[in-house]
N, C-alpha and C positions, 0 to 999 in steps of 0.2 A: 504494500500499500504506500509506503514512504517513497519508494522510487517512482511510482506512478504520479503521486502528487508533486514531487520535485520536477517531473518532466512537464507539468502544466504551469507551475509557478512563474517561470520567466515570461509567460504570455499574458499575465494579468496585471491590472493597475490597482486592484482593491481585493484584499483577502480578509474575510470575516470568519472567525471561528471561536470555539471554546478553547480553553487551555489544553484540554485533552486532544482536540483536533489539531492544534498547532504542534503538540508533542508528536503526533503521528506524522505530520508533515516534515517536522524537523529531525525525526529519528531519535528522540531523547525523552527521558521522563523529567527532565529539568526544563521548565519553560523558557528560561533565559537562553540556555544552550540551543533549544529548539528554534527560538526566534532568531538567534544569530545564524543558525544554519539556513533558515528560510531567507534571511536578509542577504546571505552570500549569493543566492541564486535569483533573487528578485528584489526590485526597488519599489514594489507595491506598497501602498499604505496598508498597515496591518491593524486590524480591529480585533482585540482579544476580548471576548465576552466573559465576564466574571460574575455572572449570576447577580445576587443582591448587591454586589460590590460595584455594579455598573460595568464599565468597559475601559480598556486602555487603547488609545489610538496612537500608533507609532508611525510617524511619517519621516523617518530619518534613522540615525543610528539607534541601535537597540540599547535601552537603558539598563542599568545594573539591577533594577527591580521594577516591578509593575506598580 
């Protein structure tokens, strides 16, 4: 699943998903490591859905924490 998602990511401008979905896309159980992996292959704006905590919008470098 990770390889398939990573083949699609360079073609998109906006990625929206939960922490679990970004972990699948990034191939890690650590959200920051996963987001960094996604960022290496895509310049897309990333929207991480965080349930009752709202969301994190990342439109540049990956922060150290959400």
